[in-house]
Every structure is written in structure tokens, then in C-alpha cells.
C-alpha positions in Angstrom: 32.0 113.3 -164.2 35.7 113.8 -165.2 38.2 111.8 -163.2 42.0 112.4 -163.3 44.4 110.1 -161.4 48.0 111.2 -161.6 51.3 110.4 -159.8 54.2 112.6 -158.7 57.4 110.7 -158.4 55.3 107.6 -158.7 54.0 105.3 -161.4 50.3 104.7 -161.2 49.8 100.9 -161.5 46.5 99.3 -162.6 46.0 97.9 -159.1 46.4 101.3 -157.5 44.1 102.9 -160.1 41.4 100.3 -159.4 41.8 100.7 -155.7 41.2 104.5 -155.9 38.2 103.9 -158.2 36.6 101.5 -155.8 37.1 103.9 -152.9 35.7 106.8 -154.9 32.4 104.9 -155.5 31.5 105.4 -151.9 31.8 109.2 -152.3 29.8 109.3 -155.6 27.2 107.1 -154.0 26.5 109.6 -151.3 26.6 112.7 -153.6 25.9 112.3 -157.3 26.4 116.0 -158.3 30.1 115.7 -158.7 31.5 117.6 -161.7 35.3 116.8 -161.6 37.7 114.7 -159.5 41.4 115.2 -159.5 43.5 112.6 -157.5 47.2 113.2 -157.0 49.3 110.4 -155.5 52.9 111.3 -154.6 56.0 110.2 -152.8 57.6 112.9 -150.7 61.3 113.3 -149.9 62.4 111.1 -147.0 62.5 114.0 -144.5 59.9 112.1 -142.5 60.1 108.4 -143.1 56.8 107.6 -141.5 54.7 110.0 -143.7 56.3 109.6 -147.2 53.3 108.5 -149.2 50.8 111.4 -149.8 47.4 111.3 -151.4 45.4 114.4 -152.4 41.9 114.9 -153.9 40.3 118.0 -155.3 36.5 117.4 -155.8 34.6 120.0 -157.7 30.9 120.0 -157.0 28.3 122.6 -158.0 29.3 125.7 -156.2 32.3 124.5 -154.2 35.7 122.8 -154.4 36.6 120.3 -151.7 40.3 119.6 -151.1 41.5 116.8 -148.9 45.1 115.4 -148.3 46.5 112.7 -146.2 50.0 111.2 -145.7 50.9 107.8 -144.4 53.6 105.1 -144.6 51.7 103.1 -147.2 49.9 104.5 -150.2 46.9 102.2 -149.7 46.6 103.4 -146.1 46.9 107.0 -147.3 44.1 106.5 -149.8 41.9 104.8 -147.2 42.2 107.7 -144.7 41.8 110.2 -147.5 38.5 108.7 -148.7 37.3 108.7 -145.1 38.0 112.4 -144.8 36.5 113.1 -148.2 33.4 111.2 -147.4 32.8 113.1 -144.2 33.3 116.5 -146.0 30.9 115.5 -148.8 28.2 114.3 -146.4 28.6 117.6 -144.5 28.3 119.6 -147.7 25.3 117.6 -148.8 23.5 118.2 -145.6 24.3 121.9 -145.8 22.9 122.4 -149.3 19.7 120.3 -148.9 16.6 122.3 -148.7 14.7 121.5 -145.5 12.1 124.2 -145.9 8.5 123.1 -145.9 5.5 125.0 -147.2 3.6 126.7 -144.3 0.3 125.1 -143.3 -1.7 128.3 -144.0 -0.2 128.4 -147.5 -1.4 124.9 -148.1 -5.0 125.8 -147.0 -5.0 128.8 -149.4 -4.0 126.7 -152.4 -6.4 123.8 -151.7 -9.7 124.0 -153.8 
């Protein structure tokens, strides 16, 4: 799994990097077929003071790219809400790709000796 954490108009501190990594563990625990994760943390212009801190994630899994973004007053709050959204989307995707098909009963009888 490749992980990239970058900042736009923001320096990524060690504490912020560790916080993002601990939050990403929940997502990778639910779905282990993650190929690539790109995290972008940015500070927007002060056009809206309440939603200046923005966090984005692009998660590449086999067959699909999942993109999530969230803005908040605090970067840690933005990361929290972002990971909640990402977790919901990953769980939804995992449920969609799981194979729930079972072998028919008459096929089981035909293969039994």
C-alpha cells in the first residue's frame, strides 16, 4: 500500500501525520485490498472563515477510485469527519463487491460421490 500525505499552504507536522495514520488504520482494517492512498490537507482562502481547513482523500482500490473531501474549522475535526465518510464508502464498496452466490443444492448432489 502506497501512502502519500501532503499539504497545500500548510506544513504537515509529525503530530498531524500520526493522527491521519491512526485514523486510516480503521479504513484499512475494514478493507485490506487498498492499493494507494493520497491525502491532501489544505488551508483555503478566508472567504468562509468557518470552513477554512480542508481534508481530501483519494483511495485507490482494485477496480475503483474513492474520493472524499471535508471542510471544517479545525484540521483535526476535518480529518475525523473525512475518515467517517471514507469508512462508510469503503464499507459500502466492500459489500457491493463481495460474492454472495452459493452453489445450488442440485449441483451439490451431482458432485457428491
